C-alpha positions in Angstrom: 0.0 0.0 0.0 1.3 3.4 -1.0 -0.3 6.7 0.1 0.0 9.8 -2.1 -2.0 12.7 -3.4 -3.2 13.4 -6.9 -3.8 16.9 -8.2 -6.5 17.3 -10.9 -6.2 19.7 -13.8 -8.8 21.8 -11.9 -6.4 22.1 -9.0 -8.2 19.7 -6.6 -6.0 17.6 -4.4 -7.3 14.0 -3.9 -5.9 11.7 -1.2 -5.2 8.3 -2.7 -3.8 4.9 -1.7 -2.3 2.4 -4.2 -2.3 -1.4 -4.0 -0.7 -3.8 -6.4 1.2 -3.3 -9.6 0.9 0.3 -11.1 1.2 -1.2 -14.6 -1.8 -3.5 -14.1 -5.4 -2.5 -15.2 -6.8 0.2 -12.9 -9.6 -0.3 -10.4 -10.6 3.1 -9.0 -12.5 3.0 -5.7 -14.5 6.2 -4.8 -14.8 6.7 -1.1 -18.1 7.1 0.6 -16.9 9.7 1.6 -13.4 8.6 2.8 -11.3 5.9 1.1 -11.6 3.8 4.2 -15.2 2.9 3.2 -13.3 0.3 1.1 -11.9 -2.5 3.4 -8.1 -3.3 3.2 -9.0 -6.9 2.6 -11.0 -6.1 -0.5 -8.3 -3.8 -1.9 -5.7 -6.6 -1.3 -7.8 -9.2 -2.9 -8.3 -7.1 -6.1 -4.5 -6.5 -6.2 -3.8 -10.2 -5.9 -6.2 -10.6 -8.8 -3.8 -8.6 -11.0 -5.3 -5.1 -10.6 -3.8 -1.7 -9.8 -6.2 -0.7 -7.0 -6.5 3.0 -6.1 -9.0 4.1 -3.4 -9.5 7.8 -2.8 -11.1 10.4 -0.6 -13.9 12.6 -2.0 -13.5 16.3 -1.5 -13.9 17.5 2.1 -12.7 14.1 3.4 -9.5 12.5 4.4 -6.4 13.9 2.6 -8.4 15.5 -0.2 -9.0 19.2 -0.6 -11.0 20.4 2.4 -12.5 23.9 2.6 -15.9 24.0 4.3 -18.1 20.8 4.2 -21.0 22.8 5.6 -21.2 24.9 2.4 -19.6 23.0 -0.4 -18.7 25.2 -3.4 -18.9 22.3 -5.8 -21.5 19.9 -7.1 -22.0 16.1 -7.6 -21.0 16.7 -11.2 -17.7 18.2 -10.0 -17.0 15.0 -8.0 -17.7 13.0 -11.1 -15.1 15.2 -13.0 -12.6 14.4 -10.2 -13.1 10.7 -10.7 -12.6 11.0 -14.5 -9.5 13.1 -14.0 -8.0 10.6 -11.6 -8.8 7.7 -14.0 -7.2 9.4 -16.9 -4.2 10.6 -14.9 -3.4 7.2 -13.6 -3.7 5.1 -16.7 -4.1 5.6 -20.4 -6.7 2.8 -20.5 -10.3 3.2 -19.3 -10.7 2.2 -15.6 -13.0 0.0 -13.7 -14.8 2.5 -11.4 -16.4 1.5 -8.1 -18.4 3.6 -5.7 -19.8 2.8 -2.2 -22.7 4.6 -0.5 -22.7 8.2 -1.7 -19.5 7.4 -3.6 -21.8 5.1 -5.7 -23.8 8.2 -6.7 -20.5 9.8 -7.8 -19.6 6.7 -9.8 -23.0 6.5 -11.6 -22.8 10.1 -12.7 -19.1 9.8 -13.6 -19.8 6.7 -15.8 -22.7 8.5 -17.5 -20.9 11.9 -18.0 -17.4 10.5 -18.9 -18.0 7.2 -20.7 -14.5 7.3 -22.3 -12.8 7.2 -18.9 -14.4 4.0 -17.6 -14.7 0.4 -18.9 -16.6 -1.2 -16.0 -18.7 -0.1 -13.0 -19.3 -1.5 -9.6 -21.9 0.1 -7.3 -22.0 -1.0 -3.6 -24.7 -0.1 -1.1 -26.1 2.8 -3.0 -29.2 4.0 -4.9 -30.1 5.6 -8.2 -31.3 8.9 -6.8 -29.6 11.7 -4.8 -29.8 12.1 -1.0 -33.3 13.4 0.1 -36.7 12.1 -0.8 -36.8 8.9 -2.8 -38.9 7.9 -5.8 -42.1 6.1 -4.9 -40.8 2.7 -6.1 -37.6 2.8 -4.0 -37.5 1.8 -0.3 -36.4 4.7 2.0 -34.3 4.5 5.1 -35.8 2.2 7.7 -37.7 4.5 10.0 -37.2 2.7 13.3 -33.5 2.3 12.6 -33.1 6.0 11.8 -35.0 7.0 14.9 -32.5 5.0 17.1 -29.5 6.2 15.1 -30.4 9.9 15.4 -31.2 9.4 19.1 -27.5 8.6 19.8 -25.8 11.4 21.9 -23.5 13.4 19.6 -19.8 12.7 20.3 -17.1 15.2 21.1 -15.7 15.5 17.6 -12.3 16.6 19.0 -12.0 13.4 21.1 -10.8 10.2 19.4 -12.3 7.8 21.9 -15.7 9.6 21.9 -15.8 9.5 18.0 -14.9 5.8 17.9 -17.5 4.9 20.5 -20.1 6.8 18.6 -19.2 5.0 15.4 -19.4 1.6 17.1 -22.8 2.4 18.6 -24.1 3.6 15.2 -22.8 0.5 13.5 -24.6 -1.8 15.9 -27.9 0.0 15.2 -27.3 -0.3 11.4 -26.4 -4.0 11.7 -22.7 -3.6 11.0 -19.8 -4.9 13.0 -19.2 -2.4 15.9 -15.5 -3.5 16.4 -14.7 -2.9 12.8 -16.5 0.4 12.8 -14.6 1.5 15.9 -11.3 0.6 14.3 -12.2 2.4 11.0 -13.3 5.5 12.9 -10.0 5.6 14.7 -8.1 5.5 11.4 -10.3 8.2 9.9 -9.7 10.4 13.0 -5.9 9.8 12.8 -5.9 10.8 9.1 -7.2 14.3 9.8 -4.9 15.8 12.5 -6.0 19.3 13.6 -9.3 19.2 11.8 -12.2 21.3 13.0 -15.3 19.6 14.5 -17.2 20.3 11.3 -14.6 18.6 9.2 -14.4 15.6 11.5 -18.2 15.3 11.4 -18.1 15.4 7.6 -15.4 12.7 7.5 -17.3 10.3 9.7 -20.9 11.0 8.6 -20.6 12.3 5.0 -22.7 15.3 6.0 -21.5 17.3 3.0 -24.0 15.4 0.8 -26.9 16.9 2.8 -25.8 20.2 1.3 -24.4 19.2 -2.0 -26.1 20.2 -5.3 -26.9 16.8 -6.9 -29.1 18.0 -9.7 -30.1 17.1 -12.3 -31.5 13.6 -11.9 -29.6 10.8 -13.5 -31.8 7.7 -12.9 -33.5 8.0 -16.2 -30.1 7.9 -18.0 -29.0 4.6 -16.5 -30.5 2.4 -19.3 -27.9 4.2 -21.6 -24.9 2.8 -19.7 -22.9 0.6 -22.0 -20.3 -0.9 -19.7 -20.3 -4.2 -17.7 -21.8 -3.4 -14.3 -22.0 -5.1 -10.9 -24.3 -4.1 -8.1 -23.4 -5.2 -4.6 -25.9 -4.8 -1.7 -26.2 -6.0 1.8 -29.3 -8.1 2.5 -29.7 -6.3 5.9 -28.9 -2.8 4.8 -31.3 -0.5 6.7 -29.9 2.8 5.4 -30.3 2.0 1.7 -32.5 -1.1 1.8 -31.7 -3.8 -0.8 -34.6 -2.7 -3.1 -32.4 0.2 -4.1 -29.7 -2.2 -5.4 -32.3 -4.3 -7.1 -33.6 -1.2 -8.9 -30.1 -0.3 -10.0 -29.5 -3.8 -11.4 -32.8 -3.7 -13.3 -32.1 -0.4 -14.9 -28.5 -0.8 -16.0 -28.4 -3.1 -19.0 -26.8 -6.5 -18.3 -25.9 -5.6 -14.7 -25.3 -8.4 -12.2 -26.7 -8.2 -8.7 -24.7 -9.7 -5.9 -26.6 -9.6 -2.6 -24.5 -10.3 0.5 -26.7 -12.3 2.9 -24.6 -11.5 6.0 -24.0 -7.8 5.3 -25.8 -4.5 6.1 -24.3 -1.1 5.1 -20.6 -1.9 5.3 -18.6 -4.5 3.3 -17.6 -7.2 5.8 -14.0 -8.3 5.7 -15.4 -11.9 5.4 -17.1 -10.9 2.1 -13.9 -9.4 0.6 -13.0 -12.4 -1.5 -16.5 -12.9 -2.8 -16.9 -9.2 -3.8 -13.4 -9.1 -5.4 -14.1 -12.3 -7.4 -17.3 -10.7 -8.8 -15.5 -7.5 -9.7 -12.6 -9.2 -11.4 -14.7 -10.8 -14.0 -16.1 -7.5 -15.3 
């Protein structure tokens, strides 16, 4: 694993980590919002499969350009431009682009707006519409789960232990592994030394997407995608219930749906080899 930064032609700095042979075909993993949304085990499995794996932080997360996550001066389309710039800058061949959670929204728009930059698409735990109200045919966040999640006491965002405990408690409510969530939260905290509480909150919760301009809609364009696609979704996802993944797989021509029966919102380390195997055949 090698940590670096990449500067786009627009002057945006993106924090990136590389796994595997830099001469191998590129698999680009868009964070949701930080790169640590992608487990080390999955990155390593893809690298063993002969891929150059690069996971990266979205803007206002991790080591990427951070200004003010409460008032982002960019749009979802700009994040899609970042993904395309990174793909073109790292390889002269089209990349396999993958996005998880809100990063999956970035990946959908990037593949639609920049088809020359991408040769395959993987979408994990995401949905075909922007944050906010969902279409009538899509399942929304589970109400009881969200009530419990938002009833959690807010952490002291300047205190590592408090943030890690909050992440573990939230993971337990969502059906994810609390120990894994705690460890990831500690790593996210350590990657942003000296960050303000607002920046730390954005890193851990992806709150920038609550304020991001995600218009216009893109769902109606999905049938026009002409790349191999894989949709991965946890059977027990209460944040973006599995019906969202099923809708994506129906609307993207030829897409394969992989439902992880033992997963919720996060990709469990135990599922890394299964997910990697499915991605490697695209």
